[in-house]
N, C-alpha and C positions, 0 to 999 in steps of 0.2 A: 503493500499500500505507500508506505513512504516515496519507494521508486516512482509509483506512478503520479505522486505528488511534484516528485522534483519534475518531471516531465510536465506535466501542468503548470506549473508556477511560471507566471508571465514576468518574462525578463526583459528589459531595453536597456541595452547598450547604445547611450547615445552618443555613437564616434563612428567614423565610418573607416578607423585605422583596423587593416586587416592584422597586427599583432595582436592587438587586445583583444578583437575577435577570437585569435585562437586561443589566447588564455582562457577563456571564459567559455566556448562552444563545448567543452567535454565535461563542464559543470552543469551546463543548463542549456540541453540538446535542443530548445526550442526559442534559446534567446532570439531576440530582435535585434537586428544591428544596423542603426539608422540615426545619420549626423542630424542634429541640428540645426536649419538652417537661419542665416543673417544676425547671428549673436555677435554682439561687438566684443571682438575678442583682445582688444585693447587693455592695457594696464598703466597703473601710474608709475612713476620712476619710482621705486621703491626695491628691497633686497627680491631677490628672483624667485625666494621662497614665498614671500607675500604675494607677489604679481601670479604665479599659477594658483594659488587658493585664489585670489580674486578674480580670475577668468571662469575657475572651477565652480564658482560661486555663481557668477553671471550666466553658465549654461544650464545651471540648475534653477533658477530664477525664470529662466525662459520656458520653461517645461510646465505645460498645464495639463490638465487632466491626468493629475496623478491616480486615479484611483482605477485605470483603467490598467495599471500593472501591478505587479506585486513587489518586483522591486528595481531599480532605475541608477545605472551606474554613468555619471559625468566625470569626465578627466581631461587635466592639461598637462603638458609639456615641455619644458625648458631646459637651455643650456645656460650656465653661466658662463660667460666670459671668463676665460682663463687670467686676465688680468685683472676683471673690475665686478666686483659683485652684483653691481646694479644693475648692469648690462646684460639682456638676452640675448641669445642665439634662436630663433625662431624657426621657423620653416623659409626655406631658399626659395625665392619668386622665379628663379630661373638658373640656367648653369652658370653662366657668373657668380653668381652669389652662393652657389652652391661650392664651385672652386673656392673664393674668399674663406668661407668657411673651414672647409677642409683645410686648407692652407694654414688657416689660424692653430687651429686644432692639434694639425701635423706634430708628432715630437714630443706632444704634450698632455700633462692630465687635464681633465675638466670634470668639475659637478653636475650631475643633471638631475632636476626635479621633477617630479610628480605630484600633482594633487588629485585626488580622486574622492567623488562624491556619493552616499550610496544612500538611497532612499529606500527605508524597509521598513516597517512595521507605523508608518505615517508619519516618520522623520527623517530629515538627512542628517549625516554625520560626515564631516570630513577629516581627509587624513593626508600628511604631505610628508615626502619622505624624498632624500636625496641619497645618488650613489656615485662612487667617482670612477671615472672611465680612462683608461690611458690609452694616447694613439703611439703606434710607433710611427718613424721618420719614415712619411709618404715618399716615394720617388715622383718623380715630373710623370712618370708611366703610368703608375698606379693613380694618382690623381686625375691622370683624364679617362682612363678606365670606369676610374667611380662616377666620375661626372657623365660621361658619357651613356653608361648603362643604365642611368635615369634611377638608379638605388637611391639617389640623396632625396626623390619626390616623393610629398608629405612626411617627410622626416626630420623631426627639432634637431637644427644642426647640419642636418646634410646628410646622415649617415644612420643605417639599421644594424644595431649589433647584432642580431641574430641572422642577417644576412651578408652581403659582400663584406659589409666592412667588417666580420668578426674573424677574418683573416689578417687585419691590421690593429685590433683594438681589444681590450681585454678589461672586466672588469676587475677594479682594483677593492673600492671596498663600497658596502652596499647591497642590495637585491637585485636581481638582473629585472624582474620586472617591472620596478621604477623607471630603469634606462626604457624600457619596451613601452610603457606606458600608463600602469598603473601602480600606485603607489604602494611599496611592500607589505604595508601593514593594513590597508584597505584588501589586497588581495589575500591577506590571511581571514581578514571578515567575512570576506567572500566565500573563501573555501569553504571556510566553519557551517555557513550558510546552507550551502550545497549540500552538508554532509548531516544536516538535521531535515533533508528531505531526499535520503539516500538508503 
């Protein structure tokens, strides 16, 4: 009966991220993955930790008809500039911006922040975590390949740790789920919720 409830649980991942979807699909087989449209994802010039939380809350505020789902997940991910904590590296708009971001991160460590909101049992709870990722020094050939293959598209900082960048980047501290788009603590809570219905 519990497994039936897990299948019937109405869960909405309010994101178009394939990585976030992959993390949750095994937990909730009938999850709906659909991004929010028209949400202002700008943030104040504050610490990146606060910026991702601010945007995550904006996404939550944009959701109406909360009663249509048993659980809703919103999330935002940003990289802190290696030199300035208040400067966030978002998603590159084009190949030139992607190349600039990857070049800036090459051979260095940087911090990745994810803030995730979970709507469950009639209320929102937010979790914000960070992880540290280290890049190898990228050769010009590697940089060109990473830009031309489009692996940067839709990715904060212009890379996907679980994709092509896995050959050049490693997790130094924190959880992988935070880098892939769901705050580590939030992922633990979501997993526990799924266990209640399994």
